[in-house]
Every structure is written in structure tokens, then in C-alpha cells.
C-alpha distance (Angstrom), angle and dihedral (degrees) to the residues before:
residue distance angle dihedral
M1 . . .
T2 3.79 . .
V3 3.80 91.3 .
S4 3.78 92.9 52.5
K5 3.83 91.5 51.6
K6 3.80 90.5 51.2
A7 3.79 91.4 48.0
L8 3.80 90.5 49.6
R9 3.81 91.2 49.0
R10 3.82 90.9 48.6
R11 3.79 91.4 51.1
E12 3.81 91.8 50.5
T13 3.81 89.7 50.4
E14 3.80 91.2 50.8
E15 3.81 90.2 51.4
R16 3.81 89.0 53.6
G17 3.78 90.1 54.2
G18 3.79 98.4 -104.3
H19 3.80 94.6 -55.8
G20 3.75 134.1 105.9
A21 3.79 123.8 -118.6
L22 3.79 113.9 -13.7
R23 3.76 124.4 -135.5
E24 3.78 115.5 -100.1
V25 3.79 109.5 -97.0
D26 3.80 119.5 -130.6
A27 3.81 101.7 -130.1
R28 3.81 93.6 -160.9
L29 3.79 93.6 51.5
L30 3.81 90.7 43.7
W31 3.79 92.0 54.1
K32 3.83 91.4 49.9
Q33 3.82 91.9 49.5
V34 3.79 92.3 50.2
E35 3.80 94.2 47.2
D36 3.81 98.7 40.3
V37 3.81 102.4 32.8
V38 3.78 115.8 18.9
V39 3.80 99.3 38.2
A40 3.81 93.3 40.9
Q41 3.81 99.0 45.0
L42 3.80 98.9 36.9
G43 3.79 94.3 38.0
L44 3.81 93.8 -133.1
P45 3.81 115.4 -165.6
V46 3.79 118.3 -125.1
I47 3.82 93.6 -100.8
D48 3.81 92.9 50.8
H49 3.80 89.7 46.7
V50 3.83 92.3 53.3
V51 3.82 93.4 45.5
Y52 3.82 92.5 48.5
M53 3.81 93.0 49.7
H54 3.80 91.3 48.5
L55 3.80 92.3 50.6
L56 3.81 90.5 48.2
R57 3.78 89.5 50.8
H58 3.81 92.3 56.5
S59 3.81 97.3 38.9
Q60 3.80 120.5 28.5
L61 3.80 95.5 25.2
E62 3.81 88.9 51.2
G63 3.81 92.3 51.4
K64 3.82 94.9 -103.8
R65 3.78 126.6 119.4
R66 3.79 95.9 -164.9
L67 3.78 127.8 46.0
R68 3.79 129.9 -160.9
F69 3.79 111.0 -149.1
S70 3.78 142.6 146.4
I71 3.78 126.9 -129.3
P72 3.85 93.8 -120.8
W73 3.83 90.2 51.4
L74 3.79 91.8 49.5
A75 3.82 93.1 44.8
H76 3.80 91.5 50.5
N77 3.82 92.5 50.5
V78 3.82 95.0 50.6
N79 3.84 94.1 39.9
L80 3.81 95.7 -116.8
S81 3.77 135.2 121.0
T82 3.78 120.2 -102.4
C83 3.82 98.6 -106.8
P84 3.84 98.5 59.3
T85 3.81 89.5 40.1
R86 3.81 92.0 53.8
E87 3.83 90.7 47.5
A88 3.82 90.9 49.6
V89 3.81 90.8 53.1
R90 3.82 90.3 50.6
R91 3.82 91.9 49.7
L92 3.80 91.6 49.1
A93 3.79 90.0 50.7
A94 3.81 91.0 48.7
C95 3.83 93.6 53.8
G96 3.82 92.6 46.8
V97 3.79 99.8 -109.2
L98 3.82 90.8 114.7
R99 3.78 130.4 32.1
L100 3.79 112.1 -155.8
V101 3.80 106.0 -143.6
E102 3.80 97.4 175.0
R103 3.79 136.2 11.7
S104 3.78 124.5 -167.5
K105 3.77 141.8 139.4
A106 3.78 88.8 -99.8
G107 3.81 91.2 58.8
H108 3.79 147.3 -73.5
V109 3.78 131.1 -77.4
A110 3.81 109.8 -151.4
E111 3.78 134.1 175.9
V112 3.80 105.8 -134.6
R113 3.79 109.4 -150.7
L114 3.76 127.2 -149.6
P115 3.83 117.5 -124.2
V116 3.82 91.5 -103.7
E117 3.81 89.9 53.3
V118 3.80 95.9 55.7
R119 3.79 108.1 104.4
G120 3.80 97.1 -132.8
M121 3.79 91.4 48.4
R122 3.82 92.3 50.9
V123 3.80 91.5 52.2
R124 3.80 92.5 49.5
A125 3.80 92.6 46.8
K126 3.81 91.8 51.1
A127 3.80 91.5 47.0
A128 3.80 91.0 51.2
A129 3.81 90.4 48.7
R130 3.80 90.5 51.0
E131 3.81 90.8 50.2
R132 3.81 91.4 51.1
E133 3.79 91.3 48.4
A134 3.81 91.6 49.1
A135 3.80 90.4 50.2
R136 3.80 90.4 49.4
K137 3.81 92.4 51.3
A138 3.78 93.9 44.9
G139 3.81 91.1 82.2
S140 3.74 126.6 -168.7
S141 3.82 98.0 -37.6
D142 3.82 93.3 80.5
I143 3.80 92.7 62.3
E144 3.80 89.2 79.2
E145 3.82 90.3 62.8
V146 3.81 97.4 44.5
D147 3.81 118.4 116.4
F148 3.82 101.9 -138.9
L149 3.81 92.9 -164.2
K150 3.79 92.4 58.9
T151 3.81 101.3 86.1
L152 3.78 138.3 18.4
E153 3.82 92.3 -116.7
L154 3.80 91.9 56.0
R155 3.80 92.1 48.6
R156 3.79 90.3 50.1
A157 3.79 89.4 52.5
I158 3.82 90.1 61.4
H159 3.81 91.4 48.9
A160 3.81 91.1 48.7
R161 3.81 90.6 52.5
E162 3.83 91.2 61.3
R163 3.84 91.1 49.2
G164 3.77 96.7 -133.6
R165 3.82 97.6 -49.4
C166 3.78 132.0 113.3
F167 3.80 108.7 -108.4
Y168 3.82 92.1 -138.4
C169 3.82 109.2 37.8
L170 3.85 96.3 22.3
R171 3.80 92.9 -134.0
R172 3.80 121.9 144.5
V173 3.80 110.8 -100.3
A174 3.79 127.3 -158.4
P175 3.83 112.3 -124.3
R176 3.82 92.0 -116.0
L177 3.82 90.3 55.7
E178 3.81 97.4 48.7
C179 3.78 120.0 111.8
L180 3.80 136.2 170.7
D181 3.78 122.3 -110.4
H182 3.80 131.7 -167.8
V183 3.80 113.5 -124.8
V184 3.81 88.4 -154.5
P185 3.83 103.5 36.9
R186 3.79 120.2 -118.9
A187 3.81 88.0 -119.2
R188 3.82 86.6 64.7
V189 3.81 93.1 49.1
G190 3.80 95.5 -92.7
C191 3.81 115.0 170.2
N192 3.82 132.8 -140.4
S193 3.80 94.5 -112.9
Y194 3.78 122.6 131.3
R195 3.82 85.8 -111.5
N196 3.81 90.5 63.7
L197 3.81 103.2 36.9
V198 3.80 126.7 79.8
S199 3.78 135.1 170.7
A200 3.80 112.6 -109.1
C201 3.77 140.4 169.1
M202 3.79 118.2 -103.1
E203 3.81 91.9 -110.6
C204 3.82 94.1 56.0
N205 3.78 91.8 42.6
A206 3.82 91.2 55.0
Q207 3.82 95.5 42.0
K208 3.80 95.3 46.8
G209 3.79 93.0 54.4
E210 3.81 111.8 156.9
R211 3.80 94.8 -18.5
P212 3.82 120.3 116.8
A213 3.79 115.4 -104.3
E214 3.83 94.4 -112.6
E215 3.79 91.9 55.7
Y216 3.79 92.5 48.0
L217 3.82 92.3 49.2
R218 3.81 90.0 53.5
W219 3.81 88.8 50.9
L220 3.83 90.2 52.6
F221 3.81 88.5 51.9
R222 3.80 92.6 50.9
E223 3.81 89.1 49.3
H224 3.85 88.7 53.9
R225 3.80 91.9 -118.5
L226 3.80 90.9 119.3
G227 3.77 128.0 41.4
A228 3.81 125.2 -137.5
A229 3.80 93.4 -99.5
E230 3.80 91.3 46.6
L231 3.79 91.4 50.4
R232 3.81 91.0 52.9
G233 3.81 89.3 48.1
R234 3.81 91.8 52.3
F235 3.80 92.1 50.4
E236 3.82 90.2 50.4
A237 3.82 89.5 48.8
L238 3.80 89.9 53.1
E239 3.82 90.2 52.2
L240 3.82 91.5 49.7
L241 3.80 90.4 47.2
A242 3.81 93.0 51.8
A243 3.81 90.2 47.3
G244 3.81 91.6 55.0
K245 3.80 94.6 -113.9
L246 3.82 95.5 125.6
R247 3.78 101.1 66.4
P248 3.80 117.9 170.1
A249 3.79 121.5 -132.6
L250 3.79 110.4 -118.0
P251 3.82 140.7 161.3
V252 3.82 115.2 -86.1
G253 3.79 94.6 -141.7
E254 3.74 140.2 3.4
G255 3.75 111.7 -78.8
E256 3.82 93.8 20.5
P257 3.80 104.4 92.7
G258 3.79 93.2 156.3
S259 3.78 94.5 62.0
R260 3.77 120.0 91.0
I261 3.78 133.0 -163.2
R262 3.76 111.4 -110.5
R263 3.78 114.4 -110.9
K264 3.75 128.0 -143.4
R265 3.74 118.7 -109.1
G266 3.78 112.0 -83.7
S267 3.82 95.5 21.0
S268 3.78 123.1 126.9
T269 3.79 136.0 -152.0
A270 3.82 97.1 -151.1
P271 3.80 127.8 67.0
F272 3.76 119.2 -106.3
E273 3.77 106.2 -101.5
A274 3.78 121.3 -166.3
P275 3.82 113.1 -140.2
F276 3.77 112.9 -93.3
V277 3.79 110.4 -109.6
P278 3.82 115.3 -177.3
Q279 3.77 115.9 -132.8
G280 3.77 113.6 -93.9
K281 3.83 91.8 26.5
Q282 3.79 101.5 77.7
G283 3.78 89.6 114.7
K284 3.72 133.8 24.6
Q285 3.83 100.5 -124.5
G286 3.79 141.0 -33.7
D287 3.81 111.0 -7.8
G288 3.82 94.1 22.1
A289 3.81 93.3 58.4
E290 3.82 92.3 44.2
S291 3.82 92.4 50.5
G292 3.82 90.4 50.5
A293 3.80 91.1 51.2
R294 3.82 91.9 47.7
E295 3.82 90.2 50.1
K296 3.80 92.9 52.2
T297 3.83 91.6 45.3
G298 3.80 90.1 51.7
L299 3.81 91.5 52.6
L300 3.80 91.6 49.9
R301 3.81 91.3 50.0
S302 3.80 91.5 50.4
L303 3.79 90.3 51.1
R304 3.81 92.3 49.2
G305 3.79 89.2 47.7
S306 3.82 91.4 55.1
G307 3.81 90.0 53.0
Q308 3.80 94.3 -116.0
A309 3.81 99.6 105.1
E310 3.72 119.5 101.1
């Protein structure tokens, strides 16, 4: 009786793969790993995918690392004939998903591996972790080399920096109408850096065209779409943008939306906005109104003197 108990205990240990009690497997997480990692990276055909999931169901999800099965039994359970089932088992063993411990006419003994235990998957996971760690340690210097048109998250970071306003005309813009504009046009070798990209409305983006931002802002002023104070504020914002003082907040690495790039002391994430002063209200009464009119007249004269006034 003692011998039979020992033999039974030894057989149970062999079925577990030579280990004691296995950790309980999270079925939901396991299904996600198989669908998103194993099938995608190994390119498993549909038959191999079905066979692998069925073997996982009767091994790891039952608390066993090894499974004793026969090809006819497996083919019957997955509604396939024996030949494609046998070939699927061989392909799974070749790519490391299964490890065939024993083969015989009576059946097979296979060690069914979890996605994290497959050698290729472990290497890829470690490489991705190293890339995330390198991105985290890179610090704020890498932001100067980032192409902000590359991904949707980076483009959204530019829009978030402007806080829902057009950089040029300062109007509120609905998210579906926002677009990115190059301060220095691409035709004039403008780059996709955060120093050269701003969030704008579709109207300003179309009207600006290939003109430099300074020229377009002067045109908005002549069209009475910007006041004198607003024009000065936009020029100051352009200077801050070129100096790298208007840095957007963005994720360091993919899958880490909570992380932010460190900013230098004195930098800002929002554009410099001059206070809105309606026309005719630059001063309270008397001297204030006259000084506002003289200031606007002086700006118009300077524009005419530079040959850019209409």
C-alpha cells in the first residue's frame, strides 16, 4: 500500500513537470497573452492556435504542467482529422510552445508552456523592457529629436499644449477641427520638432499656406482679427517657442502614459497668451484711449514702412 501511494505521488509530480504545486493561472490574462503575443509574433496558423488553446485548457488551467494525450483524442476534441492534428503538434513543438517528453503508440506526454515561458517570447519581453528603461533614463534631452508627427499621442501633446485654442487667431477650436501647422513651412526646410509645430484651426492652416508665421500674424492684424496687444503676445509666443520654452508634456515610452519628460527650470507647457483686449477699450478714458490709438497707428506705419502693408 505504501509503494502504491509513492508511485501515485511520483506520477503526479511527473505530470506537473517535476515541480511541486503550480501557481494558479489567470485564464483572462493567459488568453490575452496567447492572442496578442504568441499568435502575433510566431504567426501561428488557425489549426495550431486551436490545438495550443485546447492543450492549455487541459494542462495549465487544470494545474498540470504536462499532459498525456493521444492524437486521435486531440483530433476528436478539436473536430479535425488526425493528419493535420499531428502536423500541428509537430509545428508547435518546433517553435517551442510544446516540449514532447515522450512519444509512443499509446500516446504522447508533452509539457505545455505558457506564453511567458516560450523562449522567443521571453527574449522579446526582455528587449521591450530594456527599451522602456532606456527611454525612461534618456531624460529631457531626447525631446529635441522627437518627430511629433510620428504618432497620434505626440500630435495630441501639441494640441494639449495650446489648451484648445488656435495658436494664430486665439479662437477656441473643437477637437475635431484641430490641425497641426508648421511655423517654418516644410517648403522652407521646417522640421517636425515641438519648436516648429503649433495647434491651429483649419481656417488659419489653409490661409497661412507656405507663409512664415510672422508674416501671417501681421496679415491677421491688418484684417482686424488680432488686436495690437494680441499681436505682441503672438510674437512673444513665437520667440518662446523657438527658444524651447514651450515644451509639451508627453509619454516617455509606449504603454507608459503616466510618465512625463522632465522639463528644464523655467520652461512652460502652455503658450504665452496676451490678455484679450477688445478694440476701443485699450484705455479707460481720455489719455488711455489716445495712447491705444497712437500705438496701433505706430504699428501700421512700421508695417507700411517695411513694404508689407496693403
